[in-house]
Structure formats: C-alpha cells, structure tokens
PDBQT receptor file of N, H, CA, C and O in Angstrom, charges set to zero:
ATOM      1  N   UNK A   1      40.923 -87.380  39.675  1.00  0.00    +0.000 N 
ATOM      2  CA  UNK A   1      40.192 -86.159  39.488  1.00  0.00    +0.000 C 
ATOM      3  C   UNK A   1      41.175 -85.002  39.543  1.00  0.00    +0.000 C 
ATOM      4  O   UNK A   1      42.020 -84.951  40.437  1.00  0.00    +0.000 OA
ATOM      5  N   UNK A   2      41.077 -84.079  38.606  1.00  0.00    +0.000 N 
ATOM      6  H   UNK A   2      40.390 -84.121  37.879  1.00  0.00    +0.000 HD
ATOM      7  CA  UNK A   2      41.900 -82.874  38.622  1.00  0.00    +0.000 C 
ATOM      8  C   UNK A   2      41.153 -81.782  39.372  1.00  0.00    +0.000 C 
ATOM      9  O   UNK A   2      40.009 -81.461  39.048  1.00  0.00    +0.000 OA
ATOM     10  N   UNK A   3      41.811 -81.215  40.375  1.00  0.00    +0.000 N 
ATOM     11  H   UNK A   3      42.740 -81.476  40.638  1.00  0.00    +0.000 HD
ATOM     12  CA  UNK A   3      41.215 -80.105  41.124  1.00  0.00    +0.000 C 
ATOM     13  C   UNK A   3      42.205 -78.963  41.184  1.00  0.00    +0.000 C 
ATOM     14  O   UNK A   3      43.417 -79.172  41.140  1.00  0.00    +0.000 OA
ATOM     15  N   UNK A   4      41.681 -77.756  41.286  1.00  0.00    +0.000 N 
ATOM     16  H   UNK A   4      40.696 -77.587  41.322  1.00  0.00    +0.000 HD
ATOM     17  CA  UNK A   4      42.528 -76.591  41.465  1.00  0.00    +0.000 C 
ATOM     18  C   UNK A   4      42.710 -76.381  42.963  1.00  0.00    +0.000 C 
ATOM     19  O   UNK A   4      41.718 -76.299  43.688  1.00  0.00    +0.000 OA
ATOM     20  N   UNK A   5      43.941 -76.292  43.448  1.00  0.00    +0.000 N 
ATOM     21  H   UNK A   5      44.747 -76.359  42.860  1.00  0.00    +0.000 HD
ATOM     22  CA  UNK A   5      44.189 -76.307  44.884  1.00  0.00    +0.000 C 
ATOM     23  C   UNK A   5      43.601 -75.138  45.659  1.00  0.00    +0.000 C 
ATOM     24  O   UNK A   5      43.417 -75.252  46.871  1.00  0.00    +0.000 OA
ATOM     25  N   UNK A   6      43.304 -74.039  45.021  1.00  0.00    +0.000 N 
ATOM     26  H   UNK A   6      43.453 -73.947  44.036  1.00  0.00    +0.000 HD
ATOM     27  CA  UNK A   6      42.794 -72.883  45.768  1.00  0.00    +0.000 C 
ATOM     28  C   UNK A   6      41.358 -72.521  45.432  1.00  0.00    +0.000 C 
ATOM     29  O   UNK A   6      40.900 -71.442  45.805  1.00  0.00    +0.000 OA
ATOM     30  N   UNK A   7      40.641 -73.384  44.743  1.00  0.00    +0.000 N 
ATOM     31  H   UNK A   7      41.014 -74.261  44.440  1.00  0.00    +0.000 HD
ATOM     32  CA  UNK A   7      39.282 -73.045  44.350  1.00  0.00    +0.000 C 
ATOM     33  C   UNK A   7      38.303 -73.813  45.227  1.00  0.00    +0.000 C 
ATOM     34  O   UNK A   7      37.970 -74.967  44.957  1.00  0.00    +0.000 OA
ATOM     35  N   UNK A   8      37.853 -73.147  46.279  1.00  0.00    +0.000 N 
ATOM     36  H   UNK A   8      38.123 -72.210  46.498  1.00  0.00    +0.000 HD
ATOM     37  CA  UNK A   8      36.828 -73.721  47.141  1.00  0.00    +0.000 C 
ATOM     38  C   UNK A   8      35.468 -73.209  46.707  1.00  0.00    +0.000 C 
ATOM     39  O   UNK A   8      35.349 -72.501  45.707  1.00  0.00    +0.000 OA
ATOM     40  N   UNK A   9      34.453 -73.569  47.458  1.00  0.00    +0.000 N 
ATOM     41  H   UNK A   9      34.549 -74.144  48.270  1.00  0.00    +0.000 HD
ATOM     42  CA  UNK A   9      33.102 -73.169  47.128  1.00  0.00    +0.000 C 
ATOM     43  C   UNK A   9      32.220 -73.375  48.347  1.00  0.00    +0.000 C 
ATOM     44  O   UNK A   9      32.680 -73.854  49.384  1.00  0.00    +0.000 OA
ATOM     45  N   UNK A  10      30.959 -73.014  48.219  1.00  0.00    +0.000 N 
ATOM     46  H   UNK A  10      30.585 -72.625  47.377  1.00  0.00    +0.000 HD
ATOM     47  CA  UNK A  10      30.002 -73.159  49.308  1.00  0.00    +0.000 C 
ATOM     48  C   UNK A  10      28.886 -74.102  48.869  1.00  0.00    +0.000 C 
ATOM     49  O   UNK A  10      28.305 -73.936  47.797  1.00  0.00    +0.000 OA
ATOM     50  N   UNK A  11      28.596 -75.090  49.709  1.00  0.00    +0.000 N 
ATOM     51  H   UNK A  11      29.068 -75.225  50.580  1.00  0.00    +0.000 HD
ATOM     52  CA  UNK A  11      27.407 -75.927  49.517  1.00  0.00    +0.000 C 
ATOM     53  C   UNK A  11      26.288 -75.252  50.302  1.00  0.00    +0.000 C 
ATOM     54  O   UNK A  11      26.489 -74.870  51.455  1.00  0.00    +0.000 OA
ATOM     55  N   UNK A  12      25.124 -75.100  49.699  1.00  0.00    +0.000 N 
ATOM     56  H   UNK A  12      24.961 -75.410  48.762  1.00  0.00    +0.000 HD
ATOM     57  CA  UNK A  12      24.000 -74.441  50.344  1.00  0.00    +0.000 C 
ATOM     58  C   UNK A  12      22.805 -75.381  50.307  1.00  0.00    +0.000 C 
ATOM     59  O   UNK A  12      22.363 -75.794  49.236  1.00  0.00    +0.000 OA
ATOM     60  N   UNK A  13      22.281 -75.717  51.491  1.00  0.00    +0.000 N 
ATOM     61  H   UNK A  13      22.640 -75.381  52.362  1.00  0.00    +0.000 HD
ATOM     62  CA  UNK A  13      21.147 -76.619  51.609  1.00  0.00    +0.000 C 
ATOM     63  C   UNK A  13      20.014 -75.880  52.317  1.00  0.00    +0.000 C 
ATOM     64  O   UNK A  13      20.218 -75.317  53.393  1.00  0.00    +0.000 OA
ATOM     65  N   UNK A  14      18.836 -75.881  51.727  1.00  0.00    +0.000 N 
ATOM     66  H   UNK A  14      18.671 -76.338  50.854  1.00  0.00    +0.000 HD
ATOM     67  CA  UNK A  14      17.686 -75.167  52.273  1.00  0.00    +0.000 C 
ATOM     68  C   UNK A  14      16.700 -76.161  52.875  1.00  0.00    +0.000 C 
ATOM     69  O   UNK A  14      16.279 -77.111  52.216  1.00  0.00    +0.000 OA
ATOM     70  N   UNK A  15      16.333 -75.929  54.146  1.00  0.00    +0.000 N 
ATOM     71  H   UNK A  15      16.674 -75.157  54.682  1.00  0.00    +0.000 HD
ATOM     72  CA  UNK A  15      15.284 -76.710  54.821  1.00  0.00    +0.000 C 
ATOM     73  C   UNK A  15      15.488 -78.218  54.722  1.00  0.00    +0.000 C 
ATOM     74  O   UNK A  15      14.531 -78.948  54.460  1.00  0.00    +0.000 OA
ATOM     75  N   UNK A  16      16.688 -78.692  54.921  1.00  0.00    +0.000 N 
ATOM     76  H   UNK A  16      17.465 -78.100  55.133  1.00  0.00    +0.000 HD
ATOM     77  CA  UNK A  16      16.983 -80.134  54.911  1.00  0.00    +0.000 C 
ATOM     78  C   UNK A  16      16.608 -80.821  53.599  1.00  0.00    +0.000 C 
ATOM     79  O   UNK A  16      16.270 -82.004  53.593  1.00  0.00    +0.000 OA
ATOM     80  N   UNK A  17      16.665 -80.091  52.498  1.00  0.00    +0.000 N 
ATOM     81  H   UNK A  17      16.939 -79.129  52.503  1.00  0.00    +0.000 HD
ATOM     82  CA  UNK A  17      16.379 -80.690  51.194  1.00  0.00    +0.000 C 
ATOM     83  C   UNK A  17      17.362 -81.832  50.926  1.00  0.00    +0.000 C 
ATOM     84  O   UNK A  17      18.462 -81.848  51.478  1.00  0.00    +0.000 OA
ATOM     85  N   UNK A  18      16.974 -82.761  50.102  1.00  0.00    +0.000 N 
ATOM     86  H   UNK A  18      16.080 -82.748  49.654  1.00  0.00    +0.000 HD
ATOM     87  CA  UNK A  18      17.859 -83.881  49.762  1.00  0.00    +0.000 C 
ATOM     88  C   UNK A  18      18.909 -83.462  48.748  1.00  0.00    +0.000 C 
ATOM     89  O   UNK A  18      19.792 -84.253  48.418  1.00  0.00    +0.000 OA
ATOM     90  N   UNK A  19      18.832 -82.235  48.246  1.00  0.00    +0.000 N 
ATOM     91  H   UNK A  19      18.114 -81.592  48.514  1.00  0.00    +0.000 HD
ATOM     92  CA  UNK A  19      19.782 -81.701  47.269  1.00  0.00    +0.000 C 
ATOM     93  C   UNK A  19      20.365 -80.410  47.829  1.00  0.00    +0.000 C 
ATOM     94  O   UNK A  19      19.801 -79.816  48.747  1.00  0.00    +0.000 OA
ATOM     95  N   UNK A  20      21.469 -79.988  47.287  1.00  0.00    +0.000 N 
ATOM     96  H   UNK A  20      21.927 -80.471  46.540  1.00  0.00    +0.000 HD
ATOM     97  CA  UNK A  20      22.025 -78.681  47.641  1.00  0.00    +0.000 C 
ATOM     98  C   UNK A  20      22.574 -78.040  46.374  1.00  0.00    +0.000 C 
ATOM     99  O   UNK A  20      22.775 -78.707  45.359  1.00  0.00    +0.000 OA
ATOM    100  N   UNK A  21      22.808 -76.748  46.450  1.00  0.00    +0.000 N 
ATOM    101  H   UNK A  21      22.644 -76.207  47.275  1.00  0.00    +0.000 HD
ATOM    102  CA  UNK A  21      23.439 -76.121  45.304  1.00  0.00    +0.000 C 
ATOM    103  C   UNK A  21      24.788 -75.579  45.714  1.00  0.00    +0.000 C 
ATOM    104  O   UNK A  21      25.065 -75.399  46.900  1.00  0.00    +0.000 OA
ATOM    105  N   UNK A  22      25.614 -75.324  44.740  1.00  0.00    +0.000 N 
ATOM    106  H   UNK A  22      25.389 -75.470  43.776  1.00  0.00    +0.000 HD
ATOM    107  CA  UNK A  22      27.009 -74.958  44.952  1.00  0.00    +0.000 C 
ATOM    108  C   UNK A  22      27.252 -73.582  44.362  1.00  0.00    +0.000 C 
ATOM    109  O   UNK A  22      26.819 -73.278  43.251  1.00  0.00    +0.000 OA
ATOM    110  N   UNK A  23      27.959 -72.748  45.132  1.00  0.00    +0.000 N 
ATOM    111  H   UNK A  23      28.311 -72.995  46.035  1.00  0.00    +0.000 HD
ATOM    112  CA  UNK A  23      28.295 -71.413  44.646  1.00  0.00    +0.000 C 
ATOM    113  C   UNK A  23      29.785 -71.176  44.847  1.00  0.00    +0.000 C 
ATOM    114  O   UNK A  23      30.318 -71.410  45.931  1.00  0.00    +0.000 OA
ATOM    115  N   UNK A  24      30.445 -70.717  43.810  1.00  0.00    +0.000 N 
ATOM    116  H   UNK A  24      30.013 -70.527  42.929  1.00  0.00    +0.000 HD
ATOM    117  CA  UNK A  24      31.868 -70.383  43.889  1.00  0.00    +0.000 C 
ATOM    118  C   UNK A  24      32.131 -68.975  43.383  1.00  0.00    +0.000 C 
ATOM    119  O   UNK A  24      33.278 -68.600  43.137  1.00  0.00    +0.000 OA
ATOM    120  N   UNK A  25      31.068 -68.199  43.228  1.00  0.00    +0.000 N 
ATOM    121  H   UNK A  25      30.137 -68.504  43.427  1.00  0.00    +0.000 HD
ATOM    122  CA  UNK A  25      31.206 -66.878  42.608  1.00  0.00    +0.000 C 
ATOM    123  C   UNK A  25      31.752 -65.824  43.561  1.00  0.00    +0.000 C 
ATOM    124  O   UNK A  25      32.361 -64.849  43.121  1.00  0.00    +0.000 OA
ATOM    125  N   UNK A  26      31.540 -66.009  44.859  1.00  0.00    +0.000 N 
ATOM    126  H   UNK A  26      31.045 -66.801  45.216  1.00  0.00    +0.000 HD
ATOM    127  CA  UNK A  26      31.929 -64.985  45.809  1.00  0.00    +0.000 C 
ATOM    128  C   UNK A  26      30.906 -63.868  45.923  1.00  0.00    +0.000 C 
ATOM    129  O   UNK A  26      31.104 -62.913  46.673  1.00  0.00    +0.000 OA
ATOM    130  N   UNK A  27      29.811 -63.985  45.180  1.00  0.00    +0.000 N 
ATOM    131  H   UNK A  27      29.649 -64.761  44.570  1.00  0.00    +0.000 HD
ATOM    132  CA  UNK A  27      28.752 -62.976  45.209  1.00  0.00    +0.000 C 
ATOM    133  C   UNK A  27      27.732 -63.298  46.304  1.00  0.00    +0.000 C 
ATOM    134  O   UNK A  27      27.723 -64.399  46.855  1.00  0.00    +0.000 OA
ATOM    135  N   UNK A  28      26.891 -62.341  46.604  1.00  0.00    +0.000 N 
ATOM    136  H   UNK A  28      26.898 -61.447  46.156  1.00  0.00    +0.000 HD
ATOM    137  CA  UNK A  28      25.824 -62.530  47.580  1.00  0.00    +0.000 C 
ATOM    138  C   UNK A  28      24.865 -63.611  47.095  1.00  0.00    +0.000 C 
ATOM    139  O   UNK A  28      24.512 -63.646  45.916  1.00  0.00    +0.000 OA
ATOM    140  N   UNK A  29      24.445 -64.486  47.993  1.00  0.00    +0.000 N 
ATOM    141  H   UNK A  29      24.732 -64.458  48.950  1.00  0.00    +0.000 HD
ATOM    142  CA  UNK A  29      23.477 -65.535  47.667  1.00  0.00    +0.000 C 
ATOM    143  C   UNK A  29      22.086 -65.016  48.013  1.00  0.00    +0.000 C 
ATOM    144  O   UNK A  29      21.852 -64.565  49.134  1.00  0.00    +0.000 OA
ATOM    145  N   UNK A  30      21.170 -65.075  47.064  1.00  0.00    +0.000 N 
ATOM    146  H   UNK A  30      21.360 -65.441  46.153  1.00  0.00    +0.000 HD
ATOM    147  CA  UNK A  30      19.801 -64.618  47.267  1.00  0.00    +0.000 C 
ATOM    148  C   UNK A  30      18.870 -65.811  47.059  1.00  0.00    +0.000 C 
ATOM    149  O   UNK A  30      18.877 -66.438  46.000  1.00  0.00    +0.000 OA
ATOM    150  N   UNK A  31      18.077 -66.114  48.072  1.00  0.00    +0.000 N 
ATOM    151  H   UNK A  31      18.071 -65.604  48.933  1.00  0.00    +0.000 HD
ATOM    152  CA  UNK A  31      17.101 -67.204  47.979  1.00  0.00    +0.000 C 
ATOM    153  C   UNK A  31      15.746 -66.609  47.633  1.00  0.00    +0.000 C 
ATOM    154  O   UNK A  31      15.294 -65.673  48.293  1.00  0.00    +0.000 OA
ATOM    155  N   UNK A  32      15.101 -67.135  46.619  1.00  0.00    +0.000 N 
ATOM    156  H   UNK A  32      15.468 -67.895  46.083  1.00  0.00    +0.000 HD
ATOM    157  CA  UNK A  32      13.788 -66.647  46.199  1.00  0.00    +0.000 C 
ATOM    158  C   UNK A  32      12.797 -67.799  46.179  1.00  0.00    +0.000 C 
ATOM    159  O   UNK A  32      13.186 -68.961  46.063  1.00  0.00    +0.000 OA
ATOM    160  N   UNK A  33      11.527 -67.476  46.290  1.00  0.00    +0.000 N 
ATOM    161  H   UNK A  33      11.211 -66.532  46.385  1.00  0.00    +0.000 HD
ATOM    162  CA  UNK A  33      10.483 -68.483  46.172  1.00  0.00    +0.000 C 
ATOM    163  C   UNK A  33      10.196 -69.259  47.435  1.00  0.00    +0.000 C 
ATOM    164  O   UNK A  33       9.492 -70.268  47.388  1.00  0.00    +0.000 OA
ATOM    165  N   UNK A  34      10.725 -68.813  48.569  1.00  0.00    +0.000 N 
ATOM    166  H   UNK A  34      11.296 -67.994  48.607  1.00  0.00    +0.000 HD
ATOM    167  CA  UNK A  34      10.443 -69.515  49.817  1.00  0.00    +0.000 C 
ATOM    168  C   UNK A  34       9.067 -69.114  50.337  1.00  0.00    +0.000 C 
ATOM    169  O   UNK A  34       8.695 -67.942  50.285  1.00  0.00    +0.000 OA
ATOM    170  N   UNK A  35       8.324 -70.078  50.831  1.00  0.00    +0.000 N 
ATOM    171  H   UNK A  35       8.626 -71.031  50.873  1.00  0.00    +0.000 HD
ATOM    172  CA  UNK A  35       7.001 -69.817  51.391  1.00  0.00    +0.000 C 
ATOM    173  C   UNK A  35       7.140 -69.120  52.748  1.00  0.00    +0.000 C 
ATOM    174  O   UNK A  35       8.173 -69.245  53.406  1.00  0.00    +0.000 OA
ATOM    175  N   UNK A  36       6.105 -68.390  53.165  1.00  0.00    +0.000 N 
ATOM    176  H   UNK A  36       5.266 -68.288  52.630  1.00  0.00    +0.000 HD
ATOM    177  CA  UNK A  36       6.134 -67.818  54.510  1.00  0.00    +0.000 C 
ATOM    178  C   UNK A  36       6.291 -68.921  55.549  1.00  0.00    +0.000 C 
ATOM    179  O   UNK A  36       5.804 -70.036  55.360  1.00  0.00    +0.000 OA
ATOM    180  N   UNK A  37       6.970 -68.607  56.639  1.00  0.00    +0.000 N 
ATOM    181  H   UNK A  37       7.366 -67.702  56.793  1.00  0.00    +0.000 HD
ATOM    182  CA  UNK A  37       7.157 -69.566  57.720  1.00  0.00    +0.000 C 
ATOM    183  C   UNK A  37       8.619 -69.726  58.060  1.00  0.00    +0.000 C 
ATOM    184  O   UNK A  37       9.467 -69.002  57.537  1.00  0.00    +0.000 OA
ATOM    185  N   UNK A  38       8.923 -70.673  58.937  1.00  0.00    +0.000 N 
ATOM    186  H   UNK A  38       8.235 -71.261  59.363  1.00  0.00    +0.000 HD
ATOM    187  CA  UNK A  38      10.307 -70.881  59.377  1.00  0.00    +0.000 C 
ATOM    188  C   UNK A  38      11.139 -71.603  58.310  1.00  0.00    +0.000 C 
ATOM    189  O   UNK A  38      10.643 -72.468  57.587  1.00  0.00    +0.000 OA
ATOM    190  N   UNK A  39      12.402 -71.226  58.237  1.00  0.00    +0.000 N 
ATOM    191  H   UNK A  39      12.805 -70.524  58.824  1.00  0.00    +0.000 HD
ATOM    192  CA  UNK A  39      13.325 -71.841  57.292  1.00  0.00    +0.000 C 
ATOM    193  C   UNK A  39      14.693 -72.011  57.949  1.00  0.00    +0.000 C 
ATOM    194  O   UNK A  39      15.031 -71.333  58.919  1.00  0.00    +0.000 OA
ATOM    195  N   UNK A  40      15.462 -72.935  57.390  1.00  0.00    +0.000 N 
ATOM    196  H   UNK A  40      15.188 -73.486  56.602  1.00  0.00    +0.000 HD
ATOM    197  CA  UNK A  40      16.829 -73.190  57.856  1.00  0.00    +0.000 C 
ATOM    198  C   UNK A  40      17.710 -73.358  56.625  1.00  0.00    +0.000 C 
ATOM    199  O   UNK A  40      17.390 -74.120  55.712  1.00  0.00    +0.000 OA
ATOM    200  N   UNK A  41      18.829 -72.631  56.616  1.00  0.00    +0.000 N 
ATOM    201  H   UNK A  41      19.090 -72.012  57.358  1.00  0.00    +0.000 HD
ATOM    202  CA  UNK A  41      19.767 -72.729  55.493  1.00  0.00    +0.000 C 
ATOM    203  C   UNK A  41      21.132 -73.121  56.058  1.00  0.00    +0.000 C 
ATOM    204  O   UNK A  41      21.665 -72.460  56.949  1.00  0.00    +0.000 OA
ATOM    205  N   UNK A  42      21.682 -74.203  55.522  1.00  0.00    +0.000 N 
ATOM    206  H   UNK A  42      21.249 -74.740  54.798  1.00  0.00    +0.000 HD
ATOM    207  CA  UNK A  42      23.002 -74.691  55.913  1.00  0.00    +0.000 C 
ATOM    208  C   UNK A  42      24.013 -74.257  54.864  1.00  0.00    +0.000 C 
ATOM    209  O   UNK A  42      23.868 -74.565  53.681  1.00  0.00    +0.000 OA
ATOM    210  N   UNK A  43      25.042 -73.537  55.309  1.00  0.00    +0.000 N 
ATOM    211  H   UNK A  43      25.160 -73.287  56.270  1.00  0.00    +0.000 HD
ATOM    212  CA  UNK A  43      26.150 -73.127  54.445  1.00  0.00    +0.000 C 
ATOM    213  C   UNK A  43      27.370 -73.945  54.848  1.00  0.00    +0.000 C 
ATOM    214  O   UNK A  43      27.764 -73.933  56.014  1.00  0.00    +0.000 OA
ATOM    215  N   UNK A  44      27.968 -74.651  53.899  1.00  0.00    +0.000 N 
ATOM    216  H   UNK A  44      27.648 -74.660  52.952  1.00  0.00    +0.000 HD
ATOM    217  CA  UNK A  44      29.180 -75.431  54.170  1.00  0.00    +0.000 C 
ATOM    218  C   UNK A  44      30.301 -74.932  53.265  1.00  0.00    +0.000 C 
ATOM    219  O   UNK A  44      30.189 -74.993  52.041  1.00  0.00    +0.000 OA
ATOM    220  N   UNK A  45      31.359 -74.447  53.857  1.00  0.00    +0.000 N 
ATOM    221  H   UNK A  45      31.449 -74.397  54.852  1.00  0.00    +0.000 HD
ATOM    222  CA  UNK A  45      32.552 -74.078  53.111  1.00  0.00    +0.000 C 
ATOM    223  C   UNK A  45      33.268 -75.370  52.745  1.00  0.00    +0.000 C 
ATOM    224  O   UNK A  45      33.591 -76.171  53.623  1.00  0.00    +0.000 OA
ATOM    225  N   UNK A  46      33.520 -75.580  51.453  1.00  0.00    +0.000 N 
ATOM    226  H   UNK A  46      33.258 -74.930  50.740  1.00  0.00    +0.000 HD
ATOM    227  CA  UNK A  46      34.090 -76.854  50.997  1.00  0.00    +0.000 C 
ATOM    228  C   UNK A  46      35.372 -76.623  50.210  1.00  0.00    +0.000 C 
ATOM    229  O   UNK A  46      35.558 -75.585  49.576  1.00  0.00    +0.000 OA
ATOM    230  N   UNK A  47      36.242 -77.613  50.267  1.00  0.00    +0.000 N 
ATOM    231  H   UNK A  47      36.091 -78.456  50.782  1.00  0.00    +0.000 HD
ATOM    232  CA  UNK A  47      37.480 -77.538  49.486  1.00  0.00    +0.000 C 
ATOM    233  C   UNK A  47      37.198 -78.019  48.057  1.00  0.00    +0.000 C 
ATOM    234  O   UNK A  47      36.073 -78.414  47.751  1.00  0.00    +0.000 OA
ATOM    235  N   UNK A  48      38.201 -77.991  47.189  1.00  0.00    +0.000 N 
ATOM    236  H   UNK A  48      39.115 -77.671  47.437  1.00  0.00    +0.000 HD
ATOM    237  CA  UNK A  48      37.965 -78.383  45.786  1.00  0.00    +0.000 C 
ATOM    238  C   UNK A  48      37.451 -79.804  45.598  1.00  0.00    +0.000 C 
ATOM    239  O   UNK A  48      36.879 -80.113  44.552  1.00  0.00    +0.000 OA
ATOM    240  N   UNK A  49      37.644 -80.682  46.594  1.00  0.00    +0.000 N 
ATOM    241  H   UNK A  49      38.109 -80.431  47.443  1.00  0.00    +0.000 HD
ATOM    242  CA  UNK A  49      37.152 -82.055  46.469  1.00  0.00    +0.000 C 
ATOM    243  C   UNK A  49      35.794 -82.244  47.143  1.00  0.00    +0.000 C 
ATOM    244  O   UNK A  49      35.351 -83.376  47.335  1.00  0.00    +0.000 OA
ATOM    245  N   UNK A  50      35.125 -81.134  47.506  1.00  0.00    +0.000 N 
ATOM    246  H   UNK A  50      35.485 -80.214  47.350  1.00  0.00    +0.000 HD
ATOM    247  CA  UNK A  50      33.807 -81.112  48.137  1.00  0.00    +0.000 C 
ATOM    248  C   UNK A  50      33.820 -81.539  49.600  1.00  0.00    +0.000 C 
ATOM    249  O   UNK A  50      32.761 -81.814  50.165  1.00  0.00    +0.000 OA
ATOM    250  N   UNK A  51      34.974 -81.600  50.216  1.00  0.00    +0.000 N 
ATOM    251  H   UNK A  51      35.834 -81.377  49.757  1.00  0.00    +0.000 HD
ATOM    252  CA  UNK A  51      35.062 -81.924  51.643  1.00  0.00    +0.000 C 
ATOM    253  C   UNK A  51      34.715 -80.670  52.433  1.00  0.00    +0.000 C 
ATOM    254  O   UNK A  51      35.314 -79.616  52.223  1.00  0.00    +0.000 OA
ATOM    255  N   UNK A  52      33.747 -80.783  53.346  1.00  0.00    +0.000 N 
ATOM    256  H   UNK A  52      33.260 -81.640  53.517  1.00  0.00    +0.000 HD
ATOM    257  CA  UNK A  52      33.342 -79.636  54.162  1.00  0.00    +0.000 C 
ATOM    258  C   UNK A  52      34.461 -79.252  55.124  1.00  0.00    +0.000 C 
ATOM    259  O   UNK A  52      35.002 -80.095  55.840  1.00  0.00    +0.000 OA
ATOM    260  N   UNK A  53      34.798 -77.959  55.128  1.00  0.00    +0.000 N 
ATOM    261  H   UNK A  53      34.359 -77.274  54.546  1.00  0.00    +0.000 HD
ATOM    262  CA  UNK A  53      35.829 -77.431  56.009  1.00  0.00    +0.000 C 
ATOM    263  C   UNK A  53      35.194 -76.808  57.248  1.00  0.00    +0.000 C 
ATOM    264  O   UNK A  53      35.701 -76.959  58.360  1.00  0.00    +0.000 OA
ATOM    265  N   UNK A  54      34.089 -76.110  57.047  1.00  0.00    +0.000 N 
ATOM    266  H   UNK A  54      33.678 -75.987  56.144  1.00  0.00    +0.000 HD
ATOM    267  CA  UNK A  54      33.371 -75.448  58.139  1.00  0.00    +0.000 C 
ATOM    268  C   UNK A  54      31.917 -75.296  57.711  1.00  0.00    +0.000 C 
ATOM    269  O   UNK A  54      31.605 -75.367  56.522  1.00  0.00    +0.000 OA
ATOM    270  N   UNK A  55      31.038 -75.089  58.670  1.00  0.00    +0.000 N 
ATOM    271  H   UNK A  55      31.291 -75.032  59.636  1.00  0.00    +0.000 HD
ATOM    272  CA  UNK A  55      29.629 -74.918  58.322  1.00  0.00    +0.000 C 
ATOM    273  C   UNK A  55      28.949 -73.989  59.318  1.00  0.00    +0.000 C 
ATOM    274  O   UNK A  55      29.418 -73.787  60.438  1.00  0.00    +0.000 OA
ATOM    275  N   UNK A  56      27.838 -73.436  58.875  1.00  0.00    +0.000 N 
ATOM    276  H   UNK A  56      27.456 -73.600  57.965  1.00  0.00    +0.000 HD
ATOM    277  CA  UNK A  56      27.002 -72.610  59.741  1.00  0.00    +0.000 C 
ATOM    278  C   UNK A  56      25.570 -72.714  59.256  1.00  0.00    +0.000 C 
ATOM    279  O   UNK A  56      25.306 -72.726  58.054  1.00  0.00    +0.000 OA
ATOM    280  N   UNK A  57      24.646 -72.789  60.206  1.00  0.00    +0.000 N 
ATOM    281  H   UNK A  57      24.859 -72.779  61.182  1.00  0.00    +0.000 HD
ATOM    282  CA  UNK A  57      23.225 -72.827  59.895  1.00  0.00    +0.000 C 
ATOM    283  C   UNK A  57      22.595 -71.495  60.280  1.00  0.00    +0.000 C 
ATOM    284  O   UNK A  57      22.856 -70.951  61.353  1.00  0.00    +0.000 OA
ATOM    285  N   UNK A  58      21.761 -70.985  59.384  1.00  0.00    +0.000 N 
ATOM    286  H   UNK A  58      21.549 -71.427  58.513  1.00  0.00    +0.000 HD
ATOM    287  CA  UNK A  58      21.023 -69.746  59.626  1.00  0.00    +0.000 C 
ATOM    288  C   UNK A  58      19.541 -70.092  59.655  1.00  0.00    +0.000 C 
ATOM    289  O   UNK A  58      19.022 -70.727  58.738  1.00  0.00    +0.000 OA
ATOM    290  N   UNK A  59      18.874 -69.670  60.712  1.00  0.00    +0.000 N 
ATOM    291  H   UNK A  59      19.296 -69.154  61.457  1.00  0.00    +0.000 HD
ATOM    292  CA  UNK A  59      17.425 -69.896  60.837  1.00  0.00    +0.000 C 
ATOM    293  C   UNK A  59      16.723 -68.547  60.772  1.00  0.00    +0.000 C 
ATOM    294  O   UNK A  59      17.207 -67.554  61.315  1.00  0.00    +0.000 OA
ATOM    295  N   UNK A  60      15.573 -68.525  60.100  1.00  0.00    +0.000 N 
ATOM    296  H   UNK A  60      15.179 -69.331  59.659  1.00  0.00    +0.000 HD
ATOM    297  CA  UNK A  60      14.804 -67.289  60.001  1.00  0.00    +0.000 C 
ATOM    298  C   UNK A  60      13.348 -67.625  59.709  1.00  0.00    +0.000 C 
ATOM    299  O   UNK A  60      13.020 -68.741  59.306  1.00  0.00    +0.000 OA
ATOM    300  N   UNK A  61      12.483 -66.642  59.918  1.00  0.00    +0.000 N 
ATOM    301  H   UNK A  61      12.748 -65.735  60.246  1.00  0.00    +0.000 HD
ATOM    302  CA  UNK A  61      11.051 -66.797  59.649  1.00  0.00    +0.000 C 
ATOM    303  C   UNK A  61      10.639 -65.719  58.652  1.00  0.00    +0.000 C 
ATOM    304  O   UNK A  61      10.886 -64.532  58.865  1.00  0.00    +0.000 OA
ATOM    305  N   UNK A  62      10.012 -66.149  57.566  1.00  0.00    +0.000 N 
ATOM    306  H   UNK A  62       9.812 -67.113  57.393  1.00  0.00    +0.000 HD
ATOM    307  CA  UNK A  62       9.465 -65.203  56.587  1.00  0.00    +0.000 C 
ATOM    308  C   UNK A  62       8.010 -64.912  56.967  1.00  0.00    +0.000 C 
ATOM    309  O   UNK A  62       7.207 -65.835  57.109  1.00  0.00    +0.000 OA
ATOM    310  N   UNK A  63       7.674 -63.635  57.132  1.00  0.00    +0.000 N 
ATOM    311  H   UNK A  63       8.326 -62.886  57.017  1.00  0.00    +0.000 HD
ATOM    312  CA  UNK A  63       6.290 -63.312  57.484  1.00  0.00    +0.000 C 
ATOM    313  C   UNK A  63       5.347 -63.525  56.298  1.00  0.00    +0.000 C 
ATOM    314  O   UNK A  63       5.771 -63.566  55.143  1.00  0.00    +0.000 OA
ATOM    315  N   UNK A  64       4.087 -63.656  56.610  1.00  0.00    +0.000 N 
ATOM    316  H   UNK A  64       3.743 -63.623  57.548  1.00  0.00    +0.000 HD
ATOM    317  CA  UNK A  64       3.081 -63.797  55.541  1.00  0.00    +0.000 C 
ATOM    318  C   UNK A  64       2.778 -62.462  54.913  1.00  0.00    +0.000 C 
ATOM    319  O   UNK A  64       1.958 -62.382  53.998  1.00  0.00    +0.000 OA
TER     320      UNK A  64
C-alpha cells in the first residue's frame, strides 16, 4: 500500500455505530440529523495506515 507519510486523518464514530467516517480536511466537523437525547462521539486521530494514535470521546445531550 502506498501512503503519504504526513497525511493523517480522523476517524469519527457516532453512538457506537458499526461504521465510522473519515475526515482529513482539517475543517470543523458538523453532525446533523441526530435525534434528541444523549449521544457519544468517538474521535480517533489516525496515521496514514489507519492506526489510531490517540482518541477522545465527547458526550452530550441534545434537547427536544
């Protein structure tokens, strides 16, 4: 596999979904379409080979 040595990205997983999305833009991430209630978003900083370097979970509640 060819990888660029300095191009990392973020894996973003919402509410323990079985899928995640990847962002490498460096722009603000905006989540839309979430239902009211508690949510958890996992952000994983990953290297070019998708190996997680660091992670942080953010928990929040959307009001009705």
